[in-house]
MIPAMI-978871 format. One line per field, with one value per residue: residue number from 0; residue in three letters; x negated, y negated, z of N, C-alpha, C in turn. Coordinates in Angstrom, 1 decimal, decimal comma, m for minus. Layout:
BEGIN
miro: NUM  ... .
gupa: ALA  ... .
n_xx: X  ... .
n_yy: Y  ... .
n_zz: Z  ... .
ca_xx: X  ... .
ca_yy: Y  ... .
ca_zz: Z  ... .
c_xx: X  ... .
c_yy: Y  ... .
c_zz: Z  ... .
***
This chain:
BEGIN
miro: 0  1  2  3  4  5  6  7  8  9  10  11  12  13  14  15  16  17  18  19  20  21  22  23  24  25  26  27  28  29  30  31  32  33  34  35  36  37  38  39  40  41  42  43  44  45  46  47  48  49  50  51  52  53  54  55  56  57  58  59  60  61  62  63  64  65  66  67  68  69  70  71  72  73  74  75  76  77  78  79  80  81  82  83  84  85  86  87  88  89  90  91  92  93  94  95  96  97  98  99  100  101  102  103  104  105  106  107  108  109  110  111  112  113  114  115  116  117  118  119  120  121  122  123  124  125  126  127  128  129  130  131  132  133  134  135  136  137  138  139  140  141  142  143  144  145  146  147  148  149  150  151  152  153  154  155  156  157  158  159  160  161  162  163  164  165  166  167  168  169  170  171  172  173  174  175  176  177  178  179  180  181  182  183  184  185  186  187  188  189  190  191  192  193  194  195  196  197  198  199  200  201  202  203  204  205  206  207  208  209  210  211  212  213  214  215  216  217  218  219  220  221  222 .
gupa: UNK  UNK  UNK  UNK  UNK  UNK  UNK  UNK  UNK  UNK  UNK  UNK  UNK  UNK  UNK  UNK  UNK  UNK  UNK  UNK  UNK  UNK  UNK  UNK  UNK  UNK  UNK  UNK  UNK  UNK  UNK  UNK  UNK  UNK  UNK  UNK  UNK  UNK  UNK  UNK  UNK  UNK  UNK  UNK  UNK  UNK  UNK  UNK  UNK  UNK  UNK  UNK  UNK  UNK  UNK  UNK  UNK  UNK  UNK  UNK  UNK  UNK  UNK  UNK  UNK  UNK  UNK  UNK  UNK  UNK  UNK  UNK  UNK  UNK  UNK  UNK  UNK  UNK  UNK  UNK  UNK  UNK  UNK  UNK  UNK  UNK  UNK  UNK  UNK  UNK  UNK  UNK  UNK  UNK  UNK  UNK  UNK  UNK  UNK  UNK  UNK  UNK  UNK  UNK  UNK  UNK  UNK  UNK  UNK  UNK  UNK  UNK  UNK  UNK  UNK  UNK  UNK  UNK  UNK  UNK  UNK  UNK  UNK  UNK  UNK  UNK  UNK  UNK  UNK  UNK  UNK  UNK  UNK  UNK  UNK  UNK  UNK  UNK  UNK  UNK  UNK  UNK  UNK  UNK  UNK  UNK  UNK  UNK  UNK  UNK  UNK  UNK  UNK  UNK  UNK  UNK  UNK  UNK  UNK  UNK  UNK  UNK  UNK  UNK  UNK  UNK  UNK  UNK  UNK  UNK  UNK  UNK  UNK  UNK  UNK  UNK  UNK  UNK  UNK  UNK  UNK  UNK  UNK  UNK  UNK  UNK  UNK  UNK  UNK  UNK  UNK  UNK  UNK  UNK  UNK  UNK  UNK  UNK  UNK  UNK  UNK  UNK  UNK  UNK  UNK  UNK  UNK  UNK  UNK  UNK  UNK  UNK  UNK  UNK  UNK  UNK  UNK  UNK  UNK  UNK  UNK  UNK  UNK .
n_xx: m15,9  m14,1  m11,8  m12,8  m13,6  m11,0  m9,9  m11,5  m11,0  m8,2  m8,5  m10,1  m8,4  m6,3  m7,6  m8,4  m5,8  m4,7  m6,3  m5,8  m3,1  m3,2  m4,7  m3,1  m0,8  m1,4  m1,8  0,7  2,1  0,9  0,6  m0,2  m2,4  m4,0  m4,9  m7,4  m9,4  m8,4  m8,8  m11,6  m12,2  m10,9  m12,4  m14,9  m14,3  m13,7  m16,0  m18,1  m17,2  m17,4  m20,2  m21,3  m19,9  m21,0  m23,6  m23,1  m21,5  m23,2  m25,4  m24,1  m23,4  m26,0  m26,6  m24,6  m23,9  m22,5  m20,0  m18,8  m18,9  m17,1  m14,7  m14,4  m14,2  m11,7  m10,0  m10,3  m9,2  m6,5  m5,8  m6,3  m4,5  m2,1  m2,1  m2,4  0,0  1,9  1,0  0,6  3,1  3,6  5,3  7,7  8,2  9,7  8,8  7,4  8,9  7,5  8,0  7,0  6,9  7,0  6,0  7,0  4,7  3,5  4,2  1,8  1,0  m1,5  m3,3  m5,2  m8,6  m9,3  m11,4  m11,5  m11,6  m12,0  m8,5  m5,9  m3,1  m0,1  2,7  5,7  7,8  11,0  12,3  14,4  13,3  13,6  13,3  10,6  8,5  9,5  9,5  6,8  5,9  7,2  5,8  3,5  3,3  3,6  1,2  m0,6  0,3  m0,3  m3,2  m3,7  m3,1  m5,2  m5,7  m7,5  m8,7  m6,2  m3,6  m1,4  0,5  2,0  3,9  3,3  4,5  6,8  8,7  10,2  9,0  6,9  3,8  2,4  m0,7  m3,1  m6,1  m7,4  m9,9  m10,2  m8,3  m7,6  m7,6  m5,5  m3,4  m3,5  m2,5  0,2  1,1  0,9  2,9  5,4  8,6  9,1  8,1  10,0  11,4  9,5  9,2  11,8  12,5  11,2  12,3  14,9  15,1  14,8  16,1  16,8  16,7  14,3  11,4  9,0  6,7  3,4  0,6  m2,8  m5,9  m9,5  m11,2  m13,5  m16,4  m17,2  m20,2  m21,6  m21,3  m22,5  m25,1  m28,3  m30,2 .
n_yy: 49,1  48,7  47,7  45,3  44,0  43,6  42,0  39,7  38,9  38,2  36,1  34,3  33,7  32,5  30,2  28,8  28,4  26,8  24,5  23,7  23,0  20,9  19,0  18,5  17,6  15,1  13,5  13,1  12,1  9,7  6,1  4,8  3,0  3,7  6,2  6,9  6,3  7,9  10,4  10,5  10,4  12,8  14,8  14,3  15,0  17,7  19,0  18,0  19,0  21,8  22,1  21,3  23,2  25,6  25,6  25,4  27,8  29,7  29,3  30,0  32,7  33,8  33,6  35,0  37,1  38,5  39,7  38,7  36,0  35,7  36,5  34,5  32,3  33,0  32,8  30,1  28,9  29,6  28,3  25,6  25,3  25,6  23,4  21,3  21,5  20,6  18,1  16,6  17,1  18,9  19,8  18,8  16,2  13,8  13,2  10,0  7,3  6,3  4,4  1,8  m1,6  m4,9  m7,9  m11,3  m13,8  m16,7  m20,1  m22,1  m25,6  m26,5  m24,7  m22,0  m20,8  m17,4  m16,3  m17,8  m18,1  m17,2  m16,2  m17,2  m15,9  m16,7  m15,7  m16,6  m15,6  m15,7  m15,0  m13,6  m14,5  m12,7  m10,3  m9,9  m8,0  m5,7  m6,5  m6,9  m4,2  m3,2  m4,4  m3,0  m0,8  m2,4  m3,9  m1,8  m1,3  m3,8  m3,8  m1,5  m2,4  m4,2  m6,3  m8,2  m9,0  m9,2  m10,5  m11,2  m13,7  m15,2  m18,0  m20,2  m22,5  m22,5  m20,0  m18,4  m18,2  m16,5  m15,8  m14,2  m13,4  m12,9  m12,3  m12,4  m11,4  m12,8  m14,9  m13,5  m10,9  m11,1  m11,3  m8,8  m7,4  m8,0  m6,1  m3,7  m2,7  m0,4  1,3  2,7  1,1  m0,6  0,6  0,7  m2,0  m2,6  m2,3  m4,5  m6,7  m6,5  m7,8  m10,5  m13,8  m15,8  m16,9  m15,9  m13,8  m16,6  m17,4  m18,6  m19,7  m20,2  m21,5  m21,3  m24,3  m25,3  m26,9  m26,7  m26,1  m28,4  m28,0  m29,5  m30,4  m31,3  m34,2 .
n_zz: m3,4  m5,8  m4,5  m3,4  m5,8  m6,9  m5,0  m5,2  m7,8  m7,6  m5,7  m7,1  m9,3  m7,9  m6,9  m9,3  m10,3  m8,4  m8,5  m11,1  m10,9  m9,0  m10,3  m12,5  m11,3  m10,0  m12,2  m13,2  m11,1  m10,4  m11,1  m14,3  m14,3  m12,3  m12,6  m13,7  m11,7  m9,7  m10,8  m10,8  m8,1  m7,2  m8,6  m7,4  m4,7  m5,0  m6,1  m4,5  m2,1  m2,7  m3,1  m0,6  1,0  0,0  0,9  3,6  4,3  3,4  5,1  7,5  6,9  6,8  9,5  11,1  9,6  6,5  6,5  8,9  8,4  6,2  7,4  9,3  7,5  6,2  8,4  9,0  6,7  6,9  9,3  8,6  6,5  7,8  9,6  7,8  6,4  8,3  9,2  6,7  5,6  3,6  0,6  1,4  0,7  m1,5  m4,8  m5,7  m7,4  m10,3  m12,2  m14,2  m13,0  m13,9  m12,6  m13,0  m13,8  m12,0  m13,0  m13,5  m13,0  m13,7  m15,8  m14,8  m15,3  m16,5  m15,0  m12,7  m9,2  m5,7  m5,4  m3,4  m2,0  m0,6  1,3  2,5  5,1  6,5  9,5  12,2  15,3  17,4  16,2  15,7  16,4  15,2  12,6  12,1  12,3  10,1  8,0  7,8  5,8  3,6  3,6  3,0  0,4  m0,9  m0,6  m2,1  m4,7  m5,2  m3,5  m1,0  2,3  3,7  5,7  8,5  9,9  12,6  13,2  15,8  16,5  15,1  15,6  13,9  11,5  9,4  8,0  5,4  4,0  1,4  m0,4  m3,8  m6,1  m8,6  m10,9  m13,2  m12,1  m10,4  m12,2  m13,2  m11,0  m11,1  m12,8  m11,6  m10,0  m9,0  m9,4  m7,1  m5,1  m4,1  m2,1  m0,2  0,5  1,4  4,3  5,5  4,0  4,7  7,1  6,6  6,8  5,1  1,6  0,9  0,4  0,1  m2,3  m2,7  m4,7  m4,4  m5,5  m5,4  m5,6  m7,8  m9,2  m12,5  m14,2  m16,5  m20,0  m21,9  m24,1  m23,0  m23,6 .
ca_xx: m16,2  m12,9  m10,9  m13,5  m13,5  m9,6  m9,7  m12,2  m10,2  m7,0  m8,9  m10,6  m7,3  m5,6  m8,4  m8,2  m4,4  m4,5  m7,0  m5,0  m1,8  m3,5  m5,2  m2,0  0,2  m1,7  m1,7  2,1  2,6  0,3  0,8  m1,2  m3,5  m4,9  m5,2  m8,8  m10,1  m8,0  m9,5  m13,0  m12,2  m10,5  m13,6  m15,9  m14,0  m13,8  m17,4  m18,9  m16,8  m17,9  m21,6  m21,5  m19,4  m21,9  m24,7  m22,6  m21,1  m24,5  m26,1  m23,3  m23,6  m27,3  m26,7  m23,8  m23,6  m21,6  m18,6  m18,2  m18,7  m15,9  m13,6  m14,3  m13,6  m10,3  m9,2  m10,4  m8,3  m5,2  m5,6  m6,3  m3,3  m1,0  m2,2  m2,1  1,5  2,6  0,5  0,9  4,4  3,5  6,5  8,9  8,3  10,2  7,8  7,8  9,3  6,4  8,4  6,3  7,7  6,1  6,5  6,7  3,6  3,9  3,9  1,0  0,9  m2,8  m3,6  m6,6  m9,4  m9,2  m12,5  m11,5  m11,2  m10,9  m7,1  m5,2  m1,6  0,7  4,1  6,4  8,9  11,8  13,0  14,9  12,2  13,8  12,9  9,2  7,8  10,1  9,1  5,3  5,8  7,7  4,8  2,3  3,2  3,4  m0,2  m1,3  0,6  m1,1  m4,5  m3,7  m3,0  m6,4  m5,8  m8,5  m8,5  m4,8  m3,3  0,0  0,4  3,3  3,8  3,6  5,4  8,1  8,6  10,9  8,2  5,7  3,0  1,6  m1,7  m4,2  m6,9  m7,8  m11,2  m10,1  m7,0  m7,3  m7,3  m4,2  m2,5  m3,4  m1,7  1,6  1,4  0,6  4,0  6,3  9,9  9,1  7,6  11,2  11,7  8,4  9,5  13,1  12,7  10,8  13,2  16,2  15,0  14,7  17,3  17,0  16,6  12,9  10,2  8,6  5,3  2,6  m0,7  m3,8  m7,2  m10,6  m11,5  m15,0  m16,8  m17,9  m21,4  m21,3  m21,9  m23,0  m26,6  m29,1  m31,1 .
ca_yy: 48,1  48,4  46,8  44,0  43,3  43,2  40,8  38,5  38,5  37,5  34,8  33,4  33,3  31,6  29,0  28,1  28,0  25,7  23,3  23,2  22,4  19,7  18,0  18,1  16,9  13,7  12,7  12,8  11,4  8,4  5,2  4,9  2,1  4,2  7,7  7,1  6,4  9,1  11,6  10,5  10,8  14,2  15,6  14,1  15,8  19,2  19,5  17,8  20,0  23,1  22,1  21,4  24,5  26,7  25,5  25,7  29,2  30,5  29,3  30,8  34,1  34,2  33,6  35,9  38,2  38,2  40,1  37,8  34,7  35,8  36,6  33,1  31,5  33,3  32,3  28,6  28,5  29,8  27,3  24,4  25,2  25,4  22,1  20,3  21,6  19,8  16,7  16,0  17,4  19,5  20,4  18,1  14,8  13,6  12,4  8,6  6,8  5,4  3,6  0,5  m2,8  m6,0  m9,1  m12,5  m14,6  m18,1  m21,1  m23,2  m26,9  m26,6  m23,3  m21,6  m19,9  m16,1  m16,0  m18,6  m17,4  m16,3  m16,6  m17,0  m15,8  m16,8  m15,3  m17,0  m14,9  m16,3  m13,9  m13,9  m14,3  m11,5  m9,1  m10,1  m6,8  m4,8  m7,0  m6,5  m2,8  m3,0  m4,9  m2,1  m0,2  m3,4  m4,1  m0,7  m1,6  m4,9  m3,3  m0,6  m3,2  m5,0  m7,4  m8,1  m10,0  m9,3  m11,0  m11,5  m14,7  m15,7  m19,4  m20,4  m23,7  m22,1  m18,5  m17,6  m18,3  m15,5  m16,1  m13,1  m13,9  m12,0  m12,9  m11,6  m11,9  m13,8  m15,1  m12,3  m9,7  m11,3  m11,0  m7,3  m7,0  m8,1  m5,0  m2,5  m2,3  0,7  1,2  3,2  0,0  m1,3  1,3  0,3  m3,4  m2,8  m2,6  m5,9  m7,6  m6,5  m8,7  m11,9  m14,5  m16,8  m16,3  m15,6  m14,6  m17,7  m17,1  m19,7  m19,3  m21,2  m21,0  m22,1  m25,4  m25,4  m27,7  m25,9  m26,8  m29,0  m27,2  m30,4  m30,3  m32,4  m34,8 .
ca_zz: m4,5  m6,6  m3,7  m3,3  m7,1  m7,1  m4,1  m5,7  m9,0  m7,1  m5,1  m8,2  m10,1  m7,1  m6,9  m10,6  m10,5  m7,5  m9,1  m12,3  m10,4  m8,3  m11,4  m13,4  m10,5  m9,8  m13,5  m13,4  m9,9  m10,2  m12,2  m15,4  m14,1  m11,2  m12,9  m14,0  m10,5  m9,0  m11,4  m10,4  m6,7  m7,1  m9,0  m6,4  m3,5  m5,3  m6,4  m3,3  m1,1  m3,1  m2,9  0,9  1,5  m0,4  1,8  5,0  4,4  3,2  6,4  8,5  6,6  7,3  10,9  11,7  8,7  5,5  6,9  9,9  7,7  5,4  8,3  9,8  6,4  6,0  9,5  8,9  5,7  7,5  10,3  7,9  5,8  8,8  10,1  6,8  6,0  9,2  9,2  5,4  5,2  2,2  0,0  1,9  0,2  m2,8  m5,6  m5,8  m8,7  m10,7  m13,4  m14,1  m12,8  m14,2  m12,0  m13,7  m13,3  m11,7  m14,1  m12,9  m13,6  m14,3  m16,1  m14,4  m16,2  m15,9  m14,1  m11,5  m8,0  m5,3  m5,4  m2,1  m2,2  0,7  1,2  3,7  5,4  7,6  10,2  13,5  16,2  18,2  15,4  15,3  16,5  14,2  11,3  12,0  12,0  8,7  7,1  7,7  4,5  2,5  3,7  2,2  m1,0  m1,4  m0,8  m3,2  m5,9  m5,4  m2,6  0,0  3,3  4,0  7,1  8,8  10,9  13,2  13,5  17,2  16,6  14,5  15,7  12,8  10,3  9,4  6,8  4,9  3,1  0,9  m1,5  m4,9  m6,6  m9,7  m11,5  m14,1  m11,3  m9,9  m13,3  m13,2  m9,9  m11,4  m13,7  m10,9  m9,2  m9,6  m8,9  m5,7  m4,1  m3,6  m0,8  0,8  1,0  1,9  5,8  5,8  3,4  5,4  8,3  6,2  7,1  4,1  0,3  0,6  0,8  m0,8  m2,7  m3,2  m5,2  m4,3  m6,1  m5,0  m6,6  m8,0  m10,3  m13,4  m14,8  m17,9  m21,1  m22,9  m24,2  m22,5  m24,6 .
c_xx: m15,0  m12,0  m11,5  m13,4  m12,0  m9,4  m10,3  m11,5  m9,0  m7,4  m9,4  m9,4  m6,5  m6,3  m8,2  m6,8  m4,1  m5,1  m6,3  m3,7  m2,1  m3,9  m4,0  m0,9  m0,2  m1,7  m0,2  2,7  2,0  0,5  m0,4  m2,5  m4,5  m5,3  m6,7  m9,6  m9,7  m8,6  m10,9  m13,1  m11,9  m11,7  m14,7  m15,6  m14,1  m15,2  m18,3  m18,5  m17,4  m19,4  m21,9  m21,0  m20,4  m23,1  m24,2  m22,3  m22,3  m25,3  m25,4  m23,5  m24,9  m27,4  m25,9  m23,4  m22,5  m20,1  m18,0  m18,0  m17,4  m14,7  m13,4  m13,7  m12,2  m9,5  m9,2  m9,4  m6,8  m4,8  m5,4  m5,0  m2,1  m1,0  m1,8  m0,6  2,3  2,3  0,9  2,3  4,5  4,8  7,7  9,1  8,8  9,1  8,3  8,1  8,2  6,7  7,8  7,3  6,7  6,7  6,1  5,6  4,1  3,6  3,1  1,0  m0,4  m3,2  m5,0  m7,3  m9,3  m10,3  m12,5  m11,0  m12,2  m9,5  m6,5  m3,7  m1,0  2,1  4,8  7,7  9,6  12,6  13,6  13,7  12,4  13,4  11,4  8,4  8,2  9,6  7,6  5,1  6,2  6,7  3,6  2,2  3,1  1,9  m1,0  m1,0  m0,2  m2,6  m4,7  m3,8  m4,2  m6,6  m6,9  m8,2  m7,0  m4,6  m1,9  0,0  1,8  3,0  4,2  4,4  6,7  8,2  9,3  10,1  7,0  5,1  2,1  0,6  m2,6  m4,9  m7,2  m9,0  m11,1  m8,6  m6,6  m7,0  m5,9  m3,1  m2,4  m2,5  m0,2  2,0  1,2  1,8  4,8  7,6  10,0  8,7  8,8  11,5  10,7  8,7  10,9  13,2  12,3  11,8  14,6  16,2  14,9  16,1  17,6  16,9  15,2  12,6  9,8  7,1  4,6  1,2  m1,7  m5,1  m8,3  m11,0  m13,0  m15,2  m17,7  m19,1  m21,1  m22,0  m22,5  m24,6  m27,2  m30,0  m32,5 .
c_yy: 47,7  47,4  45,4  43,3  42,8  41,9  39,6  38,0  37,7  36,1  33,8  32,8  32,3  30,2  28,2  27,6  26,7  24,4  22,8  22,5  21,0  18,6  17,6  17,3  15,4  12,9  12,4  12,0  10,0  7,4  5,2  4,1  2,7  5,7  7,9  7,3  7,5  10,4  11,7  10,9  12,3  15,1  15,5  15,0  17,3  19,6  19,2  18,8  21,4  23,2  22,2  22,7  25,7  26,7  26,0  27,2  30,1  30,5  30,1  32,3  34,6  34,4  34,8  37,1  37,9  38,5  39,1  36,4  34,7  35,8  35,2  32,2  31,7  32,7  30,7  28,2  28,6  28,6  25,9  24,2  24,9  24,0  21,1  20,3  20,8  18,3  16,0  16,3  18,0  20,2  19,8  16,7  14,7  12,8  11,0  8,3  5,8  4,7  2,2  m0,7  m4,0  m7,3  m10,3  m13,3  m16,0  m19,0  m22,2  m24,5  m27,1  m25,1  m23,0  m20,7  m18,5  m15,7  m16,8  m17,8  m17,7  m17,0  m16,3  m17,0  m15,8  m16,5  m15,7  m16,3  m15,6  m15,2  m14,4  m13,6  m13,1  m10,2  m9,1  m8,8  m5,8  m5,2  m6,7  m5,1  m2,5  m3,5  m4,0  m1,4  m1,2  m3,8  m3,1  m0,9  m2,7  m4,5  m2,4  m1,3  m4,1  m6,1  m7,2  m9,2  m10,2  m9,7  m11,3  m12,5  m15,2  m17,1  m19,7  m21,6  m23,5  m20,6  m17,7  m17,6  m17,4  m15,7  m14,8  m13,7  m12,7  m12,7  m11,8  m12,2  m13,0  m13,9  m13,9  m11,1  m9,9  m11,0  m9,5  m6,8  m7,0  m6,9  m3,7  m2,0  m1,2  0,6  1,7  2,2  m0,7  m0,7  0,9  m1,1  m3,6  m3,1  m4,0  m6,9  m7,6  m7,4  m10,2  m12,5  m15,6  m16,1  m16,0  m14,2  m15,6  m17,5  m18,4  m19,1  m20,5  m20,7  m21,9  m23,1  m25,6  m26,3  m26,9  m26,7  m27,3  m28,2  m28,2  m30,3  m31,6  m32,9  m34,9 .
c_zz: m5,4  m5,8  m3,6  m4,7  m7,3  m6,2  m4,7  m7,0  m8,6  m6,5  m6,1  m9,0  m9,2  m7,0  m8,1  m10,8  m9,6  m8,0  m10,3  m11,9  m9,8  m9,4  m12,3  m12,6  m10,3  m11,1  m13,7  m12,2  m9,7  m11,3  m13,1  m15,0  m13,1  m11,5  m13,1  m12,7  m9,6  m9,5  m10,9  m8,9  m6,5  m7,5  m8,0  m5,1  m3,8  m5,3  m5,2  m2,2  m1,4  m2,8  m1,4  1,4  1,1  0,6  3,2  5,2  4,2  4,5  7,5  8,2  7,0  8,8  11,6  10,8  7,7  5,9  7,9  9,3  6,9  6,3  8,9  8,7  6,2  7,1  9,4  7,8  6,2  8,4  9,6  7,1  6,7  9,3  9,1  6,4  7,0  9,2  7,9  4,9  3,8  1,8  0,5  1,4  m1,2  m3,6  m5,8  m7,3  m9,2  m12,0  m13,2  m13,9  m13,0  m13,6  m12,8  m13,0  m13,0  m12,9  m13,5  m13,7  m14,3  m14,6  m15,7  m15,4  m15,6  m14,9  m12,8  m10,3  m6,9  m5,3  m4,0  m2,4  m0,8  0,4  2,5  3,9  6,6  8,2  11,6  14,5  17,1  17,5  15,0  15,3  15,4  12,8  11,1  11,7  10,5  7,7  6,9  6,3  3,4  2,5  2,8  0,7  m1,6  m1,6  m1,9  m4,6  m6,1  m4,5  m1,5  1,1  3,7  5,5  7,3  10,0  11,3  13,7  15,0  17,5  16,0  14,5  14,6  11,5  10,4  8,0  6,5  3,9  2,6  m0,2  m2,6  m5,6  m7,6  m10,1  m12,4  m13,3  m10,7  m10,9  m13,4  m12,1  m10,2  m12,4  m13,0  m10,0  m9,9  m8,8  m7,4  m4,7  m3,5  m2,2  0,2  1,3  1,6  3,4  6,1  5,2  4,1  6,6  7,9  6,3  6,1  2,7  m0,1  0,3  m0,3  m1,0  m3,2  m3,6  m5,1  m4,8  m5,6  m6,1  m6,7  m9,2  m11,3  m14,0  m16,2  m18,9  m22,2  m22,9  m23,7  m23,6  m24,0 .
***
């Protein structure tokens, strides 16, 4: 019993220390605008995992015995940690630079209403056609970056009549949401875009903003 109590004390302290480190790390490694949703996801994963695990390990303990269930749990933790350390490269990645970068908004000739949308953003890239496959691969992390910042419907289109022209497109729900996008970039994003930008052969990329044209209902009172 004393040995078991000591083991449980060390395991509990290790669990609490790990959770405190994880929760404190993501608050310092994530940009301010995403910390709230990250906190909710982290809590969901932790407590949902604990609930499901309690049922699962309890069922296993009832089937094979407590001693065997604990041995299986210990082995599963060792295997999972070994795999995760390789796949996720734990402890080998430098923390990203999350210094906020605010991009200047375009100057529209007709100012849209914040609720107007959807907004279509097109980005024209000029590349050497011989580097088309390399450029497509370099755009994969940029796609994740756009989606992270709130874009939907992302696409990359190669012009079959002008092989050196590639059009990146994505949509945003409203103009106000697109304005928020311009405040969600961080300094670390420059490294994400560098492989694609290094293949550009002009002064681009060239960005265009298009918005759905709708007729708003009249607010005039009917007689």
